[in-house]
C-alpha positions in Angstrom: -67.7 -72.2 -119.8 -65.6 -68.7 -118.3 -62.6 -67.0 -118.6 -61.8 -64.7 -115.3 -58.8 -62.5 -114.8 -57.8 -62.1 -111.1 -55.5 -59.9 -109.2 -54.5 -61.0 -105.9 -52.2 -59.8 -103.0 -51.4 -61.9 -100.1 -49.6 -61.8 -96.7 -45.8 -62.2 -96.3 -45.8 -65.4 -94.8 -47.5 -66.5 -98.5 -45.3 -64.7 -100.8 -43.3 -66.6 -103.0 -39.3 -66.1 -102.5 -38.9 -64.6 -106.3 -41.8 -62.6 -105.7 -40.3 -60.9 -102.3 -37.4 -60.5 -103.8 -39.1 -58.0 -106.8 -41.2 -56.4 -103.8 -38.1 -55.6 -101.7 -35.1 -55.5 -104.0 -35.3 -54.3 -107.3 -34.3 -53.3 -110.1 -36.7 -56.3 -111.2 -40.0 -54.6 -110.9 -42.1 -57.4 -113.0 -41.6 -61.0 -113.5 -44.1 -63.4 -115.8 -44.4 -67.3 -114.9 -44.6 -68.2 -118.6 -44.2 -72.0 -118.4 -44.6 -74.4 -115.5 -44.4 -78.5 -115.3 -46.9 -80.4 -113.8 -44.6 -82.5 -111.8 -43.3 -82.5 -108.2 -39.7 -81.3 -109.1 -40.7 -78.6 -111.0 -39.4 -76.7 -113.9 -40.4 -73.3 -114.9 -39.9 -70.7 -117.1 -40.1 -67.1 -116.0 -39.3 -63.6 -117.7 -38.2 -60.7 -115.9 -38.4 -57.2 -117.1 -34.4 -56.5 -115.6 -30.8 -57.4 -117.0 -29.2 -60.6 -116.4 -27.6 -59.8 -113.1 -30.1 -58.6 -111.8 -32.7 -61.9 -112.7 -29.9 -63.9 -111.4 -29.7 -62.3 -107.9 -33.5 -62.7 -107.7 -33.4 -66.2 -108.5 -30.5 -67.2 -106.2 -33.6 -66.5 -103.4 -35.1 -69.4 -104.1 -33.7 -72.4 -101.9 -35.2 -75.0 -103.6 -33.4 -74.6 -106.9 -31.2 -76.7 -108.5 -30.4 -75.6 -112.0 -31.1 -72.0 -113.7 -30.1 -70.8 -117.0 -30.7 -67.2 -117.5 -31.1 -66.0 -121.6 -31.1 -62.4 -122.2 -34.0 -60.7 -124.6 -34.4 -57.8 -125.8 -36.7 -56.1 -123.1 -35.9 -58.3 -120.3 -34.0 -61.8 -119.0 -35.4 -65.5 -119.3 -35.0 -67.6 -116.7 -35.5 -71.6 -117.0 -35.3 -73.1 -113.6 -35.1 -76.3 -111.8 -36.2 -77.2 -108.6 -36.9 -79.7 -105.8 -39.7 -77.7 -104.9 -42.0 -75.1 -105.9 -41.5 -72.9 -102.8 -45.7 -71.6 -102.8 -47.0 -71.7 -99.8 -49.0 -75.1 -99.1 -52.4 -73.3 -98.3 -52.4 -71.2 -102.1 -51.2 -75.0 -103.6 -54.1 -76.6 -101.9 -56.3 -73.8 -103.0 -55.2 -74.7 -106.7 -55.2 -78.6 -105.8 -59.0 -78.5 -105.0 -59.9 -75.9 -107.9 -62.0 -77.1 -110.7 -60.7 -75.1 -112.8 -57.2 -74.8 -115.1 -54.9 -71.7 -115.0 -53.8 -70.1 -118.1 -50.3 -68.9 -118.1 -48.4 -66.1 -117.7 -48.7 -65.4 -113.7 -47.3 -62.2 -113.6 -45.9 -60.8 -109.8 -45.7 -57.0 -109.6 -43.4 -54.7 -107.4 -46.4 -53.6 -105.4 -46.6 -56.9 -104.3 -49.9 -58.1 -106.0 -50.3 -61.1 -108.4 -52.3 -60.9 -111.8 -53.5 -64.5 -113.6 -56.3 -66.3 -115.3 -58.4 -69.1 -114.7 -61.1 -71.0 -116.6 -63.5 -72.9 -115.7 -67.6 -73.1 -115.3 -69.4 -70.4 -113.3 -70.0 -72.3 -110.0 -66.5 -74.0 -109.8 -64.8 -70.2 -110.5 -67.3 -68.7 -107.4 -65.9 -71.8 -105.2 -62.2 -70.8 -106.1 -62.9 -67.1 -105.7 -64.3 -67.8 -102.5 -61.2 -69.8 -101.1 -58.1 -68.0 -102.0 -60.0 -64.8 -101.1 -59.5 -66.4 -97.2 -55.8 -66.4 -97.8 -55.9 -62.6 -99.1 -57.0 -59.7 -101.1 -58.5 -61.2 -103.9 -60.0 -58.9 -107.2 -61.9 -59.9 -110.1 -60.7 -57.9 -113.2 -62.4 -59.1 -116.1 -65.1 -62.1 -117.0 -65.1 -63.5 -120.5 -66.8 -66.1 -122.2 -63.9 -69.0 -122.8 -63.1 -69.1 -126.6 -61.0 -72.6 -127.7 -59.2 -70.4 -129.8 -58.6 -67.0 -129.2 -58.5 -64.5 -132.1 -55.0 -63.0 -133.3 -55.7 -59.6 -132.3 -56.1 -60.7 -128.9 -53.8 -58.6 -127.1 -51.6 -59.2 -124.5 -51.6 -56.6 -121.5 -48.6 -55.1 -122.4 -49.2 -54.8 -125.8 -52.9 -53.4 -124.8 -51.2 -50.8 -122.6 -49.0 -49.5 -125.0 -52.0 -48.8 -127.5 -53.6 -47.2 -124.9 -50.6 -44.9 -124.3 -50.2 -44.2 -127.6 -53.9 -43.0 -128.3 -53.8 -40.9 -125.2 -50.1 -39.2 -126.2 -51.4 -38.6 -129.9 -49.6 -41.0 -131.5 -52.6 -41.7 -134.0 -53.9 -38.1 -134.5 -54.0 -36.7 -137.8 -51.4 -34.9 -138.0 -49.4 -37.0 -135.2 -48.5 -35.0 -131.8 -47.0 -37.5 -130.2 -43.8 -40.2 -130.6 -42.8 -43.3 -129.6 -40.9 -41.6 -126.8 -44.1 -40.3 -125.5 -45.4 -44.0 -125.0 -42.3 -45.1 -123.7 -42.3 -42.1 -121.4 -45.9 -43.3 -120.3 -45.1 -46.9 -120.0 -41.8 -45.9 -118.2 -39.6 -48.1 -120.2 -37.1 -48.1 -123.1 -38.3 -46.6 -126.6 -37.0 -49.4 -128.3 -39.5 -52.0 -126.0 -42.2 -49.1 -126.4 -42.0 -49.3 -130.1 -41.7 -53.1 -130.3 -44.8 -53.4 -128.3 -46.9 -50.9 -130.5 -45.2 -52.9 -133.6 -46.5 -56.4 -132.7 -49.8 -54.8 -131.1 -50.2 -53.4 -134.6 -49.5 -56.2 -136.7 -52.1 -58.7 -134.3 -54.7 -56.1 -135.0 -54.3 -55.9 -139.1 -54.1 -59.8 -139.2 -57.6 -59.8 -137.8 -58.7 -57.2 -139.7 -57.3 -58.7 -142.9 -58.3 -62.3 -142.5 -61.0 -63.5 -145.2 -64.6 -63.8 -143.5 
């Protein structure tokens, strides 16, 4: 079994309304589809890297929206959405429905127009899915790894990994230290508090893995 991370860029007519708001409007630059229901009446949990007012403006672009509930977090806003339709393009939904693979959250939407997601399945099934989705837009494979039933506690999120990479780059782990969390924040283009939280969580995950009995 393989676990594959893809990045896709679709033509405008296939872009989801919420993603279109991120691309065109700002100040939100990233949204993550964290959880979704397997039903026709879509219930989803999104996270957006902007304040509640900007998130509210973005979700209003979803015509099928029935109910929304926004919760402000330390580094963005969580949005619980209920819709009567997912509003993803039919061609995309058909490709996903036909795929002999499962999809692992989150699905990440960037202001550049790209979408990043992961799928798990047998190599042949993933190759067939890649071929079908490539007909709909520009698709690249970022990473391929063996699927593990349980993921290591030190497996970092993309944002945590980026924070550690930035910390190393700016000299945060040098002895003596030549960089600060403020430098990490500048490299990530985020607040100092967000950068500090990302670094702490990443460090905690790595240390837990090191300290686990072998």
